[in-house]
DRENDO-1510 file (C-alpha; in Angstrom, 1 decimal, always signed):
<recs>
REC; n; res; u; v; w
REC; 1; MET; -30.3; -23.2; -23.6 .
REC; 2; ALA; -27.3; -24.3; -21.0 .
REC; 3; VAL; -24.4; -22.8; -23.6 .
REC; 4; ALA; -21.4; -24.7; -23.4 .
REC; 5; VAL; -18.5; -24.2; -21.3 .
REC; 6; ARG; -16.0; -23.4; -23.2 .
REC; 7; VAL; -12.5; -24.9; -21.5 .
REC; 8; ILE; -9.3; -22.2; -21.5 .
REC; 9; PRO; -5.1; -22.7; -21.5 .
REC; 10; CYS; -3.6; -19.7; -20.1 .
REC; 11; LEU; +0.5; -18.9; -21.0 .
REC; 12; ASP; +1.7; -16.9; -18.0 .
REC; 13; VAL; +4.6; -15.1; -20.0 .
REC; 14; ASP; +7.7; -13.5; -18.8 .
REC; 15; ALA; +10.6; -12.4; -21.3 .
REC; 16; GLY; +8.9; -13.5; -24.5 .
REC; 17; ARG; +8.7; -17.7; -23.1 .
REC; 18; VAL; +5.6; -18.9; -20.8 .
REC; 19; VAL; +6.3; -19.4; -17.0 .
REC; 20; LYS; +4.5; -20.6; -14.6 .
REC; 21; GLY; +5.0; -20.6; -10.5 .
REC; 22; ILE; +2.5; -20.8; -7.5 .
REC; 23; ASN; +1.6; -17.4; -6.7 .
REC; 24; PHE; +3.4; -16.2; -9.7 .
REC; 25; GLU; +6.1; -16.8; -7.8 .
REC; 26; GLY; +9.4; -18.9; -8.1 .
REC; 27; LEU; +8.7; -18.7; -12.3 .
REC; 28; ARG; +9.5; -22.1; -14.0 .
REC; 29; ASP; +10.7; -22.6; -18.2 .
REC; 30; ALA; +7.7; -23.7; -19.8 .
REC; 31; GLY; +8.3; -23.2; -23.7 .
REC; 32; ASP; +7.8; -21.1; -26.4 .
REC; 33; PRO; +4.2; -19.5; -26.7 .
REC; 34; VAL; +3.8; -19.5; -29.7 .
REC; 35; GLU; +4.6; -23.4; -30.1 .
REC; 36; LEU; +2.6; -23.9; -27.5 .
REC; 37; ALA; -0.5; -21.6; -28.4 .
REC; 38; HIS; +0.3; -24.0; -32.1 .
REC; 39; ARG; -0.9; -27.0; -30.1 .
REC; 40; TYR; -3.5; -26.3; -27.3 .
REC; 41; ASP; -5.4; -25.2; -30.7 .
REC; 42; ASN; -4.5; -28.1; -32.2 .
REC; 43; ALA; -5.8; -30.2; -29.4 .
REC; 44; GLY; -9.0; -28.8; -29.3 .
REC; 45; ALA; -8.8; -25.2; -26.6 .
REC; 46; ASP; -11.4; -23.3; -27.3 .
REC; 47; GLU; -10.1; -20.0; -26.6 .
REC; 48; LEU; -6.2; -18.9; -24.9 .
REC; 49; THR; -5.6; -16.6; -22.5 .
REC; 50; PHE; -2.0; -15.2; -22.0 .
REC; 51; LEU; -1.7; -13.4; -19.4 .
REC; 52; ASP; +2.3; -10.6; -19.2 .
REC; 53; VAL; +2.4; -12.0; -15.2 .
REC; 54; THR; +5.3; -9.4; -14.6 .
REC; 55; ALA; +4.4; -6.2; -16.5 .
REC; 56; SER; +2.4; -4.6; -13.7 .
REC; 57; SER; +4.5; -5.7; -11.7 .
REC; 58; GLY; +8.0; -4.4; -13.2 .
REC; 59; ASN; +5.5; -1.4; -14.8 .
REC; 60; ARG; +6.7; -2.9; -18.4 .
REC; 61; GLU; +4.2; -3.2; -21.4 .
REC; 62; THR; +2.8; -6.7; -22.6 .
REC; 63; THR; +4.9; -8.1; -25.4 .
REC; 64; PHE; +3.2; -7.2; -27.9 .
REC; 65; ASP; +4.9; -8.8; -30.8 .
REC; 66; VAL; +4.9; -12.1; -29.1 .
REC; 67; VAL; +1.6; -11.5; -29.0 .
REC; 68; ARG; +1.2; -10.5; -32.8 .
REC; 69; ARG; +3.6; -13.9; -32.8 .
REC; 70; THR; +0.1; -16.1; -31.0 .
REC; 71; ALA; -2.1; -14.3; -33.1 .
REC; 72; GLU; -1.1; -15.8; -36.7 .
REC; 73; GLU; -1.0; -18.7; -35.7 .
REC; 74; VAL; -4.1; -19.3; -33.2 .
REC; 75; PHE; -7.8; -19.5; -35.0 .
REC; 76; ILE; -9.9; -20.1; -31.5 .
REC; 77; PRO; -10.0; -16.2; -29.7 .
REC; 78; LEU; -7.4; -14.9; -27.8 .
REC; 79; THR; -8.1; -12.7; -24.8 .
REC; 80; VAL; -4.6; -10.6; -23.8 .
REC; 81; GLY; -4.0; -8.9; -20.2 .
REC; 82; GLY; -1.2; -7.5; -18.1 .
REC; 83; GLY; +0.0; -3.9; -18.4 .
REC; 84; VAL; -2.9; -3.5; -19.4 .
REC; 85; ARG; -4.3; +0.6; -18.1 .
REC; 86; GLY; -6.8; +1.8; -21.2 .
REC; 87; VAL; -7.7; +2.3; -23.7 .
REC; 88; ALA; -4.8; +2.0; -25.8 .
REC; 89; GLU; -2.6; -1.4; -25.0 .
REC; 90; VAL; -6.3; -2.2; -25.3 .
REC; 91; ASP; -6.1; -0.9; -28.5 .
REC; 92; LYS; -2.7; -2.0; -29.9 .
REC; 93; LEU; -3.9; -5.3; -28.2 .
REC; 94; LEU; -6.9; -5.5; -30.7 .
REC; 95; ARG; -4.4; -3.9; -33.4 .
REC; 96; TYR; -2.3; -6.8; -33.0 .
REC; 97; GLY; -4.2; -9.5; -33.0 .
REC; 98; ALA; -6.2; -10.5; -29.7 .
REC; 99; ASP; -10.4; -10.5; -29.3 .
REC; 100; LYS; -9.8; -9.7; -26.5 .
REC; 101; ALA; -7.9; -8.0; -23.5 .
REC; 102; SER; -8.0; -8.5; -20.4 .
REC; 103; ILE; -7.4; -6.3; -16.8 .
REC; 104; ASN; -6.5; -5.7; -13.1 .
REC; 105; THR; -3.9; -3.4; -11.2 .
REC; 106; ALA; -4.9; -0.3; -13.4 .
REC; 107; ALA; -9.0; -1.4; -12.5 .
REC; 108; VAL; -8.5; -2.1; -9.5 .
REC; 109; ALA; -6.5; +1.8; -9.0 .
REC; 110; ARG; -9.0; +3.3; -11.4 .
REC; 111; PRO; -12.5; +1.4; -11.9 .
REC; 112; ASP; -13.5; +4.5; -14.5 .
REC; 113; VAL; -11.4; +2.9; -17.1 .
REC; 114; ILE; -13.7; -0.2; -16.8 .
REC; 115; ASP; -16.7; +2.5; -18.4 .
REC; 116; GLU; -13.4; +3.6; -21.1 .
REC; 117; ILE; -13.0; +1.1; -22.2 .
REC; 118; THR; -15.8; -0.8; -22.7 .
REC; 119; ARG; -17.7; +2.4; -23.8 .
REC; 120; HIS; -15.2; +3.0; -26.8 .
REC; 121; PHE; -15.4; -1.4; -27.5 .
REC; 122; GLY; -18.0; -2.7; -26.1 .
REC; 123; SER; -18.3; -5.3; -23.5 .
REC; 124; GLN; -17.3; -7.8; -25.1 .
REC; 125; VAL; -13.8; -6.8; -25.5 .
REC; 126; LEU; -12.8; -6.5; -21.5 .
REC; 127; VAL; -12.9; -9.6; -18.9 .
REC; 128; LEU; -11.9; -8.2; -15.5 .
REC; 129; SER; -10.1; -10.8; -14.1 .
REC; 130; VAL; -9.8; -10.6; -10.0 .
REC; 131; ASP; -7.0; -12.1; -8.0 .
REC; 132; ALA; -8.9; -13.0; -5.1 .
REC; 133; ARG; -7.6; -15.0; -1.8 .
REC; 134; ARG; -9.0; -15.4; +1.7 .
REC; 135; THR; -8.3; -12.6; +4.4 .
REC; 136; ARG; -5.1; -13.1; +5.9 .
REC; 137; PRO; -5.0; -13.3; +9.6 .
REC; 138; GLY; -5.1; -10.1; +11.4 .
REC; 139; SER; -5.7; -7.9; +8.1 .
REC; 140; GLU; -10.2; -6.2; +8.5 .
REC; 141; PRO; -12.1; -9.3; +7.1 .
REC; 142; THR; -14.6; -7.9; +3.9 .
REC; 143; ALA; -17.9; -9.4; +3.4 .
REC; 144; SER; -17.5; -12.4; +1.4 .
REC; 145; GLY; -14.4; -13.6; +3.6 .
REC; 146; PHE; -12.1; -12.4; -0.1 .
REC; 147; GLU; -9.9; -10.0; -1.1 .
REC; 148; VAL; -8.8; -8.9; -4.0 .
REC; 149; THR; -5.1; -8.0; -4.6 .
REC; 150; THR; -3.3; -6.7; -7.5 .
REC; 151; HIS; +0.4; -7.2; -8.9 .
REC; 152; GLY; +0.1; -10.8; -10.1 .
REC; 153; GLY; -1.3; -11.9; -6.0 .
REC; 154; ARG; +1.5; -10.2; -4.0 .
REC; 155; GLN; -0.6; -7.1; -2.9 .
REC; 156; GLY; -3.5; -7.8; -0.7 .
REC; 157; THR; -5.9; -5.2; -1.2 .
REC; 158; GLY; -8.3; -5.4; +1.4 .
REC; 159; ILE; -10.9; -5.0; -1.1 .
REC; 160; ASP; -14.2; -7.5; -1.0 .
REC; 161; ALA; -13.6; -9.9; -4.3 .
REC; 162; VAL; -17.1; -10.2; -4.8 .
REC; 163; ALA; -18.1; -6.5; -4.4 .
REC; 164; TRP; -14.9; -5.4; -6.8 .
REC; 165; ALA; -16.7; -8.5; -8.7 .
REC; 166; LYS; -20.1; -7.6; -9.2 .
REC; 167; GLU; -19.1; -3.8; -9.5 .
REC; 168; ALA; -17.5; -4.9; -12.1 .
REC; 169; ALA; -20.8; -6.2; -13.6 .
REC; 170; GLU; -22.4; -3.4; -13.0 .
REC; 171; ARG; -19.8; -0.8; -15.3 .
REC; 172; GLY; -19.8; -3.7; -17.7 .
REC; 173; VAL; -16.7; -5.8; -18.6 .
REC; 174; GLY; -18.2; -8.9; -20.7 .
REC; 175; GLU; -16.4; -11.5; -17.9 .
REC; 176; ILE; -14.3; -12.3; -15.1 .
REC; 177; LEU; -11.1; -14.3; -14.4 .
REC; 178; LEU; -11.8; -15.8; -11.3 .
REC; 179; ASN; -9.0; -16.8; -10.1 .
REC; 180; SER; -8.1; -17.2; -6.6 .
REC; 181; ILE; -4.5; -17.7; -4.8 .
REC; 182; ASP; -5.2; -19.6; -3.0 .
REC; 183; ALA; -5.7; -22.9; -5.0 .
REC; 184; ASP; -3.3; -20.8; -7.5 .
REC; 185; GLY; -0.5; -24.5; -7.3 .
REC; 186; THR; -2.4; -27.0; -4.9 .
REC; 187; LYS; -3.5; -29.0; -7.4 .
REC; 188; ASP; -6.4; -29.9; -5.2 .
REC; 189; GLY; -8.9; -28.4; -6.7 .
REC; 190; PHE; -10.4; -25.7; -8.1 .
REC; 191; ASP; -12.3; -23.5; -4.8 .
REC; 192; LEU; -15.7; -23.1; -4.9 .
REC; 193; GLU; -16.7; -21.4; -2.4 .
REC; 194; LEU; -15.2; -18.6; -4.5 .
REC; 195; ILE; -17.2; -19.8; -7.3 .
REC; 196; ARG; -20.7; -20.4; -5.9 .
REC; 197; LEU; -20.1; -17.0; -4.1 .
REC; 198; VAL; -19.3; -13.9; -7.0 .
REC; 199; ARG; -21.9; -16.6; -9.8 .
REC; 200; ALA; -24.5; -15.8; -6.8 .
REC; 201; ALA; -23.5; -11.7; -7.2 .
REC; 202; VAL; -23.4; -11.7; -10.9 .
REC; 203; LYS; -24.5; -12.4; -14.2 .
REC; 204; VAL; -21.5; -12.6; -16.5 .
REC; 205; PRO; -19.5; -15.1; -18.2 .
REC; 206; ILE; -16.9; -16.7; -15.2 .
REC; 207; ILE; -13.8; -18.4; -16.1 .
REC; 208; ALA; -11.8; -19.7; -12.8 .
REC; 209; SER; -9.0; -20.2; -12.2 .
REC; 210; GLY; -7.1; -21.7; -9.8 .
REC; 211; GLY; -6.1; -25.5; -8.9 .
REC; 212; ALA; -6.6; -27.7; -11.1 .
REC; 213; GLY; -4.6; -30.3; -10.9 .
REC; 214; GLU; -6.5; -33.6; -12.5 .
REC; 215; PRO; -9.7; -33.3; -15.0 .
REC; 216; ALA; -12.2; -34.6; -12.6 .
REC; 217; HIS; -11.6; -31.3; -10.7 .
REC; 218; PHE; -13.0; -28.9; -13.7 .
REC; 219; PRO; -16.6; -31.5; -13.1 .
REC; 220; PRO; -17.4; -29.8; -10.2 .
REC; 221; ALA; -15.9; -25.9; -11.2 .
REC; 222; VAL; -18.3; -26.1; -13.0 .
REC; 223; GLU; -21.5; -27.0; -10.8 .
REC; 224; ALA; -20.2; -24.6; -8.5 .
REC; 225; GLY; -21.3; -22.0; -11.5 .
REC; 226; ALA; -18.4; -21.5; -14.1 .
REC; 227; ASP; -19.4; -20.3; -16.9 .
REC; 228; ALA; -15.6; -21.6; -18.4 .
REC; 229; VAL; -12.7; -23.5; -16.7 .
REC; 230; LEU; -8.8; -22.5; -17.4 .
REC; 231; ALA; -5.9; -24.2; -16.9 .
REC; 232; ALA; -1.8; -23.7; -17.2 .
REC; 233; SER; +0.5; -26.0; -15.8 .
REC; 234; ILE; -2.5; -29.4; -15.8 .
REC; 235; PHE; -1.8; -28.6; -19.5 .
REC; 236; HIS; +1.9; -27.0; -19.9 .
REC; 237; TRP; +3.8; -30.9; -18.4 .
REC; 238; GLY; -0.1; -32.9; -18.3 .
REC; 239; PRO; +0.3; -36.2; -21.2 .
REC; 240; ASP; -0.7; -35.1; -24.6 .
REC; 241; ASP; -5.0; -35.9; -24.7 .
REC; 242; MET; -5.1; -33.8; -21.5 .
REC; 243; MET; -7.5; -31.3; -23.3 .
REC; 244; SER; -9.1; -34.3; -24.0 .
REC; 245; GLN; -9.6; -36.0; -20.6 .
REC; 246; VAL; -10.0; -33.2; -19.7 .
REC; 247; LYS; -12.9; -32.3; -22.1 .
REC; 248; THR; -14.5; -35.9; -21.3 .
REC; 249; ALA; -14.4; -35.5; -17.4 .
REC; 250; ILE; -16.4; -32.3; -17.7 .
REC; 251; ARG; -18.9; -34.2; -21.2 .
REC; 252; GLU; -19.5; -37.6; -18.4 .
REC; 253; ALA; -20.3; -34.9; -15.7 .
REC; 254; GLY; -23.7; -34.0; -17.4 .
REC; 255; PHE; -21.6; -31.2; -19.4 .
REC; 256; GLU; -22.4; -29.9; -22.5 .
REC; 257; VAL; -18.6; -28.4; -24.3 .
REC; 258; ARG; -17.5; -27.5; -27.1 .
</recs>
């Protein structure tokens, strides 16, 4: 029996404000995170993802106060990432009201942290965020053609993105947030090749991210293997009924939505 597709708005937060740019750069203000979270909850969002986009690159902690205030306003699952380095940060996020924690840079630097977090809290609380891009000309190619990036997409690693997703799933992460750095900001649709490759490699749920520009872009991501679809700009600056439009598009394509 198929599990209903989740539609997830993403709140990229910098210095306590929701921002959006391309590949995490050229950020512009999109509003107050608490107000937006409340709006999306009312609009029918299935979950919310809250990412402190400069926490790792700026070597500082996630803005826990904003997490707390956001959690007080929403009654749907809240995933928080950015600056999560280990058990201590996950514990604090959960105590401040998050339901799940997302990790990226710290896990790439020290994969054992995945085992430590999942052993302490269970797989269901940990989401691995994979910021993947096609390998650049002149760089060492990977088996899949995609490499992992860190620090908000600013640093390449040479690590095969599909192999990394598979390893993390085997280590116990509960979900994979698969963000296409190449598609981010293009509004041309999700990277379907990337989704298919990771879907073939892992059994855990995949959240597709990067490239959504219109409701019609969401069903192909689900067809490619995504269990959930995540976007930011289309919800921040689209019409008030965009959540409904996206869910209708997915439903009319023959998939069950929440």
